[in-house]
C-alpha positions in Angstrom: -27.2 -169.2 -78.1 -24.4 -166.8 -77.1 -25.7 -164.8 -74.2 -28.8 -164.1 -72.0 -30.0 -161.8 -69.2 -29.7 -163.6 -65.9 -32.4 -161.4 -64.4 -34.9 -162.8 -66.8 -34.4 -166.5 -65.8 -37.1 -167.8 -63.6 -36.3 -171.0 -61.6 -38.7 -173.3 -60.0 -37.4 -174.9 -56.8 -38.4 -177.6 -54.4 -38.4 -181.4 -54.8 -40.0 -183.3 -57.7 -41.8 -186.3 -56.3 -44.5 -188.3 -58.1 -44.6 -185.8 -60.9 -45.3 -182.9 -58.6 -43.3 -180.1 -57.1 -43.0 -180.3 -53.3 -41.5 -177.1 -51.8 -41.3 -178.3 -48.2 -38.5 -178.4 -45.7 -37.7 -176.7 -42.4 -34.2 -175.9 -43.6 -33.3 -174.1 -46.8 -30.1 -173.6 -48.7 -29.4 -170.4 -50.6 -28.2 -170.9 -54.2 -25.7 -168.4 -55.6 -24.7 -167.7 -59.2 -21.0 -168.6 -59.6 -20.5 -165.8 -62.1 -21.3 -163.0 -59.7 -22.0 -164.5 -56.3 -25.6 -163.3 -56.3 -28.0 -165.4 -54.4 -30.9 -166.0 -56.8 -32.9 -168.7 -55.2 -33.1 -171.3 -52.4 -34.0 -174.9 -52.1 -35.4 -177.0 -49.2 -33.2 -179.6 -47.6 -34.9 -183.1 -47.8 -34.6 -184.7 -44.4 -35.0 -188.4 -43.7 -38.8 -188.1 -43.7 -38.8 -186.5 -47.1 -36.4 -189.0 -48.5 -38.6 -191.8 -47.3 -41.6 -190.1 -49.0 -39.7 -189.8 -52.3 -38.3 -193.4 -52.2 -41.6 -195.0 -51.2 -43.3 -193.0 -54.0 -40.7 -194.3 -56.4 -41.0 -197.9 -55.1 -44.8 -197.7 -55.5 -44.4 -196.4 -59.1 -42.0 -199.2 -59.8 -44.4 -201.8 -58.6 -47.6 -200.4 -60.0 -46.9 -198.2 -63.0 -46.0 -201.0 -65.4 -42.7 -199.3 -66.3 -40.6 -202.4 -65.5 -43.1 -204.8 -67.1 -43.7 -202.7 -70.2 -42.7 -204.2 -73.5 -39.0 -203.1 -73.8 -39.6 -201.6 -77.2 -42.4 -199.4 -75.8 -40.1 -198.2 -72.9 -37.5 -197.4 -75.6 -40.0 -195.4 -77.6 -40.9 -193.3 -74.5 -37.2 -192.6 -73.8 -36.6 -191.6 -77.4 -39.4 -189.1 -77.1 -37.8 -187.9 -73.8 -34.5 -187.4 -75.7 -36.3 -185.5 -78.5 -38.0 -183.2 -76.0 -34.7 -182.5 -74.2 -33.0 -181.6 -77.5 -35.9 -179.3 -78.5 -35.8 -177.5 -75.2 -32.4 -176.1 -75.6 -33.6 -172.4 -75.3 -34.9 -173.2 -71.8 -32.3 -175.8 -70.6 -29.1 -174.0 -71.7 -29.7 -170.7 -69.8 -31.0 -172.7 -66.8 -27.9 -174.8 -66.8 -25.6 -171.8 -67.3 -27.0 -169.4 -64.7 -26.2 -171.6 -61.7 -23.2 -173.6 -62.9 -19.8 -173.0 -64.5 -21.0 -173.9 -68.0 -21.0 -171.0 -70.5 -24.3 -170.8 -72.2 -22.8 -171.2 -75.6 -21.2 -174.5 -74.5 -24.4 -175.6 -72.7 -26.4 -175.0 -75.9 -23.9 -176.5 -78.3 -22.8 -179.5 -76.2 -24.3 -180.1 -72.8 -28.0 -180.2 -73.9 -27.5 -182.2 -77.1 -25.1 -184.6 -75.4 -27.7 -185.1 -72.6 -30.4 -185.9 -75.2 -28.2 -188.2 -77.2 -27.2 -190.1 -74.0 -30.9 -190.8 -73.2 -31.4 -191.9 -76.8 -28.4 -194.2 -76.7 -29.6 -196.0 -73.6 -33.1 -196.2 -74.9 -31.8 -198.6 -77.6 -30.5 -201.0 -74.9 -34.0 -201.5 -73.5 -34.9 -204.2 -76.1 -31.5 -205.4 -77.1 -29.8 -206.7 -74.0 -31.2 -209.0 -71.4 -30.6 -212.6 -70.1 -29.2 -215.5 -72.0 -29.6 -219.2 -72.3 -26.6 -221.1 -70.9 -24.9 -224.3 -72.0 -25.9 -227.1 -69.7 -26.3 -230.9 -70.1 -29.1 -232.3 -72.4 -31.6 -232.8 -69.6 -31.5 -229.3 -68.2 -32.2 -225.8 -69.4 -30.1 -223.0 -67.9 -30.7 -219.3 -68.3 -30.2 -216.0 -66.7 -33.0 -213.4 -66.4 -32.1 -209.7 -66.2 -34.3 -207.8 -63.7 -34.2 -204.1 -62.6 -33.2 -203.4 -59.0 -36.3 -201.3 -58.3 -35.2 -197.9 -57.1 -31.8 -196.4 -57.9 -30.4 -193.7 -55.7 -28.4 -191.3 -57.8 -26.2 -188.4 -56.6 -24.9 -186.0 -59.3 -22.1 -183.3 -59.0 -22.2 -179.6 -59.8 -19.7 -179.4 -62.6 -21.8 -180.8 -65.5 -25.3 -180.9 -63.9 -27.3 -182.1 -66.9 -24.7 -184.4 -68.4 -23.8 -186.1 -65.1 -27.5 -186.6 -64.3 -28.1 -188.2 -67.7 -25.3 -190.6 -67.1 -27.2 -191.9 -64.1 -30.9 -191.7 -65.1 -30.7 -192.8 -68.7 -29.3 -196.4 -68.1 -31.4 -196.8 -65.0 -34.7 -195.9 -66.7 -33.9 -197.9 -69.8 -33.3 -201.0 -67.6 -36.8 -200.5 -66.0 -35.8 -198.9 -62.7 -37.3 -195.9 -60.9 -34.8 -193.2 -59.9 -34.4 -190.8 -57.0 -31.8 -188.2 -58.0 -30.1 -185.7 -55.7 -28.4 -183.0 -57.7 -25.7 -180.8 -56.1 -27.2 -178.1 -53.8 -25.1 -175.6 -55.8 -26.7 -176.6 -59.2 -30.3 -177.8 -58.4 -32.5 -176.5 -61.1 -31.8 -177.7 -64.6 -32.5 -181.4 -63.6 -35.9 -180.3 -62.4 -36.7 -179.3 -66.0 -35.4 -182.7 -67.1 -37.8 -184.4 -64.7 -40.7 -182.3 -66.2 -39.8 -183.3 -69.7 -39.7 -187.0 -68.7 -43.3 -186.8 -67.6 -44.3 -185.0 -70.8 -42.6 -187.8 -72.8 -44.7 -190.5 -71.0 -42.4 -191.7 -68.2 -44.9 -192.6 -65.5 -45.2 -190.3 -62.5 -42.9 -191.4 -59.7 -40.4 -193.1 -61.9 -38.1 -190.1 -62.0 -37.9 -188.1 -58.8 -35.6 -185.3 -57.7 -34.8 -184.4 -54.1 -32.9 -181.3 -53.0 -30.5 -180.9 -50.2 -26.9 -181.4 -48.9 -24.8 -184.5 -48.7 -24.7 -184.8 -44.9 -28.5 -184.9 -44.5 -30.1 -185.6 -47.8 -27.4 -187.7 -49.5 -26.8 -189.8 -46.5 -30.5 -190.6 -45.9 -30.9 -191.5 -49.6 -28.1 -194.0 -49.8 -29.1 -195.6 -46.5 -32.8 -196.0 -47.3 -33.7 -199.7 -47.3 -35.7 -199.5 -50.5 -32.7 -198.2 -52.5 -31.4 -201.2 -54.5 -28.3 -199.6 -55.9 -26.4 -196.3 -55.6 -24.6 -194.3 -58.3 -22.4 -191.3 -57.4 -20.0 -188.9 -59.1 -17.9 -186.6 -56.9 -15.0 -186.5 -54.4 -13.1 -189.6 -53.3 -13.8 -188.8 -49.7 -17.5 -188.7 -50.2 -17.4 -191.8 -52.4 -15.8 -193.7 -49.6 -18.4 -192.6 -47.1 -21.2 -193.6 -49.5 -19.6 -197.0 -50.0 -19.4 -197.5 -46.2 -23.1 -196.4 -45.8 -24.2 -198.9 -48.4 -22.3 -201.7 -46.7 -23.9 -200.8 -43.4 -27.5 -200.8 -44.8 -27.8 -203.8 -47.0 -24.6 -204.2 -48.9 -26.0 -202.3 -51.9 -24.0 -202.3 -55.1 -22.4 -198.9 -56.0 -21.0 -197.2 -59.1 -18.6 -194.5 -58.1 -16.7 -192.1 -60.3 -14.4 -190.2 -58.0 -11.4 -187.9 -58.1 -8.4 -187.9 -60.4 -4.9 -186.5 -60.8 -4.5 -187.5 -64.4 -1.1 -187.4 -66.2 -0.4 -186.4 -69.8 2.8 -187.8 -71.2 4.3 -186.0 -74.2 7.3 -187.5 -76.1 9.6 -185.6 -78.4 8.2 -187.4 -81.5 4.6 -186.3 -80.8 3.1 -185.0 -84.0 1.9 -181.4 -84.5 3.1 -179.8 -81.2 0.8 -176.9 -81.6 -2.2 -179.3 -81.6 -0.7 -181.1 -78.6 -0.4 -177.8 -76.8 -4.1 -176.9 -77.5 -5.2 -180.4 -76.4 -3.3 -180.1 -73.1 -4.5 -176.6 -72.5 -8.1 -177.6 -73.1 -7.8 -180.6 -70.8 -6.9 -178.4 -67.8 -8.5 -175.1 -68.6 -11.8 -176.5 -69.9 -14.6 -175.7 -67.4 -11.8 -173.8 -65.5 -10.2 -177.2 -64.6 -13.3 -178.3 -62.7 -13.4 -181.7 -64.3 -12.6 -185.0 -62.5 -10.5 -186.3 -65.4 -8.7 -183.0 -66.0 -5.2 -183.6 -67.4 -3.5 -181.8 -64.5 0.0 -183.4 -64.5 2.0 -182.7 -67.6 5.0 -185.0 -68.1 7.2 -183.9 -71.0 10.4 -185.3 -72.6 13.1 -182.9 -71.5 14.2 -181.8 -75.0 10.8 -180.2 -75.8 9.6 -179.2 -72.4 10.3 -175.4 -72.7 9.0 -175.2 -76.2 5.7 -177.0 -75.3 5.2 -175.0 -72.2 5.5 -171.7 -74.2 2.9 -173.0 -76.7 0.5 -173.9 -73.8 1.0 -170.5 -72.3 0.0 -168.8 -75.6 -3.2 -170.8 -75.6 -3.9 -169.9 -72.0 -3.4 -166.2 -72.8 -6.1 -166.4 -75.4 -8.8 -167.4 -72.9 -11.4 -164.9 -72.0 -12.8 -165.0 -68.4 -16.4 -164.0 -68.1 -19.8 -164.8 -66.8 -21.6 -167.9 -68.0 -24.3 -165.7 -69.6 -21.8 -163.4 -71.4 -21.0 -163.7 -75.1 -17.5 -164.9 -75.8 -16.7 -166.4 -72.4 -14.0 -169.1 -72.8 -12.8 -169.2 -69.1 -15.8 -169.7 -66.8 -15.8 -168.9 -63.0 -14.7 -171.2 -60.2 -17.9 -172.6 -58.6 -17.5 -170.7 -55.3 -15.3 -168.3 -53.4 -14.2 -171.0 -50.9 -13.1 -173.3 -53.8 -11.2 -170.4 -55.4 -9.5 -169.7 -52.1 -8.5 -173.4 -51.8 -6.9 -173.3 -55.3 -5.0 -170.2 -54.4 -3.8 -171.8 -51.1 -2.6 -175.0 -52.8 -0.7 -173.0 -55.5 0.8 -170.7 -52.8 2.0 -173.6 -50.6 3.4 -175.4 -53.6 5.4 -172.4 -54.7 6.6 -171.8 -51.1 7.9 -175.4 -51.1 10.2 -174.7 -54.0 8.0 -174.8 -57.2 8.4 -172.2 -59.9 5.3 -170.2 -60.9 5.7 -170.3 -64.7 2.4 -168.8 -65.7 -0.7 -167.5 -64.0 -1.2 -168.1 -60.3 -3.6 -165.2 -59.7 -7.2 -164.2 -59.8 -8.6 -163.1 -63.2 -11.0 -160.3 -64.0 -14.2 -161.7 -65.4 -16.1 -158.5 -65.4 -18.3 -159.6 -62.6 -17.7 -160.2 -58.8 -17.4 -164.0 -59.4 -14.3 -166.0 -58.6 -12.1 -166.3 -61.7 -8.7 -167.9 -61.7 -6.0 -167.6 -64.3 -4.8 -170.9 -65.9 -1.5 -171.7 -64.1 1.6 -173.7 -64.8 3.9 -174.8 -62.0 7.3 -176.3 -62.8 10.2 -177.5 -60.7 7.8 -179.7 -58.8 8.3 -183.2 -57.4 6.0 -186.2 -56.7 5.6 -184.9 -53.2 4.6 -181.3 -54.2 1.0 -180.6 -53.0 -0.2 -179.5 -56.4 1.1 -182.8 -57.9 -0.3 -184.9 -55.1 -3.7 -183.4 -54.4 -6.7 -182.9 -56.7 -6.9 -179.1 -57.1 -10.1 -179.0 -59.2 -9.0 -175.8 -60.9 -7.0 -174.7 -63.9 -3.6 -175.6 -62.4 -1.1 -177.6 -64.5 2.1 -179.1 -63.0 5.1 -179.6 -65.3 7.7 -182.4 -64.8 10.3 -183.7 -67.3 11.7 -187.1 -68.1 14.4 -188.6 -70.3 13.3 -192.2 -70.8 10.1 -194.1 -71.3 10.6 -195.9 -68.0 11.0 -192.6 -66.1 7.8 -191.3 -67.8 5.9 -194.3 -66.7 7.2 -194.0 -63.1 6.1 -190.4 -62.9 2.7 -191.1 -64.4 1.7 -193.4 -61.5 -0.1 -191.8 -58.6 -0.3 -193.5 -55.2 -4.1 -192.8 -54.9 -5.7 -191.8 -58.1 -6.1 -193.7 -61.4 -8.9 -192.1 -63.4 -7.4 -191.1 -66.7 -4.2 -190.5 -68.6 -3.1 -189.1 -72.0 -0.2 -190.4 -74.1 1.2 -188.3 -77.0 3.6 -190.0 -79.3 4.1 -191.2 -82.9 5.4 -194.5 -81.7 2.6 -197.0 -81.6 4.6 -199.6 -79.8 5.5 -197.1 -77.1 1.9 -196.0 -76.8 0.6 -199.6 -76.3 3.3 -200.3 -73.7 2.2 -197.2 -71.8 -1.5 -198.0 -72.2 -0.7 -201.3 -70.5 1.6 -199.9 -67.9 -0.3 -196.8 -66.6 -2.7 -197.6 -63.7 -5.8 -195.7 -65.0 -9.3 -196.7 -66.0 -9.1 -194.4 -69.1 -6.1 -193.9 -71.3 -6.2 -191.8 -74.4 -3.6 -191.8 -77.1 -2.9 -188.6 -79.2 -6.2 -187.1 -77.8 -7.5 -186.3 -74.4 -11.1 -186.9 -73.5 -14.0 -189.1 -74.4 -15.8 -189.3 -77.7 -19.5 -188.5 -77.8 -20.7 -191.9 -78.9 -21.3 -193.3 -75.4 -20.1 -196.7 -76.3 -16.7 -196.8 -74.5 -17.2 -197.1 -70.7 -15.5 -194.8 -68.3 -14.4 -195.3 -64.7 -11.3 -195.2 -62.5 -8.8 -197.4 -60.8 -7.7 -197.3 -57.2 -9.4 -194.4 -55.2 -10.7 -192.9 -58.5 -13.8 -195.2 -58.3 -15.4 -198.5 -58.8 -17.7 -199.6 -61.6 -18.3 -198.0 -65.0 -20.4 -195.2 -66.4 -21.3 -195.2 -70.1 -21.1 -198.1 -72.5 -23.0 -201.4 -72.2 -21.5 -201.8 -68.7 -23.5 -198.9 -67.3 -26.7 -200.4 -68.6 -25.9 -203.8 -67.2 -25.0 -202.3 -63.8 -28.6 -201.3 -63.4 -29.8 -204.9 -63.7 -29.4 -207.9 -61.4 -29.3 -211.3 -63.0 -31.3 -214.3 -61.7 -29.9 -217.7 -62.6 -32.5 -220.4 -63.5 -32.0 -224.1 -64.0 -34.9 -226.2 -65.2 -34.9 -230.0 -65.1 -36.4 -231.3 -68.4 -36.5 -235.0 -67.5 -40.0 -236.5 -67.5 
């Protein structure tokens, strides 16, 4: 799918509770298309009473539907059917995802929707393969652990990859036998509603997967504070993650999984193979989704002898990108999510240049053919560790360039005082790569590549203020279970 007419996309709003749409709420939020700024729908804001309704419905479904007590193989079968329905629904899901987000429809159809389906399928297979274990004890005792679901998981997903980020949360939670109440971003509220419909069609009991709409201050806060919520999972900003963690501590010391902000370095040494490939890799890591990715490779650290050459190659890749609406054919540089975010990017670049940085490429709005906010991929050189664009998460296509002469200097530059989400190392020297893997403070380090694979097996998560806990992998499944220790005395 390469393009579609946004005027023909019909969205269905409201909350999804107990398998039914509930379009209630005294306050509503307008929802605009990032590609042209047109308000095309609105959603109600779930207040504390609506959150209570959704969570209690989920709790009742958890207790009475048999989902948690179902034979694990049967639960896996239903989730595999759910995955199949998602994959087959690409003609509906991809435009629905693209119209309100920064995901070009071609990318949504080719990657986001299939990836979402495969993630559900991956976690379905954990349902009957991981659980408790028998422990080594003395001869007269039997020790074991029993894995049990928490009950109701409170999930809050971001706007930058609405379907994919939602699947990271709902798939392991459902496979483990939990019910879920998901709050999508108020900027991208609709594609996950279709996901919830498909779950019901697949056989997931009504009330096990619920969606509530609203903002963070009212809806998100009420969700994480609800006493029936057993665990919270969130992807978003570091500031919001800290507030959620505090709220969970205040209302029952609920466990949390938080994937938060990043300011990820990419270290390139002079021996890195195939410099053109490296340039494309680096350009993609910062310009992909217009830089609106938490693990974007936003800090480029290059050995001095190749810095100018590599920068020119990256600039050539940037120049090839085509800004455009998410529904337009050929778009390779999507819009910034909103005008305020575009203005923030501009302001950070402007202040960084005013403080002494050199604007090497970009640094201006782009013409995407619509009134949306588009921003040219940008390279800033002559920056220091104290430069605002180096220090702060920009969440836009802004790359800072610093040079080094030694491995030790590269490692020192790579460390960030607050963030530690991801890093890339590009070198032909395996020993050097392994030294840097061990030395860089980040939860994800990629060598001669940048970004995750699509096999879901390797967990992801950050160090320091970039988060706590892991998404993906076995760890994400186990994070949706609590383990009961049992000791049985066998003596007559």
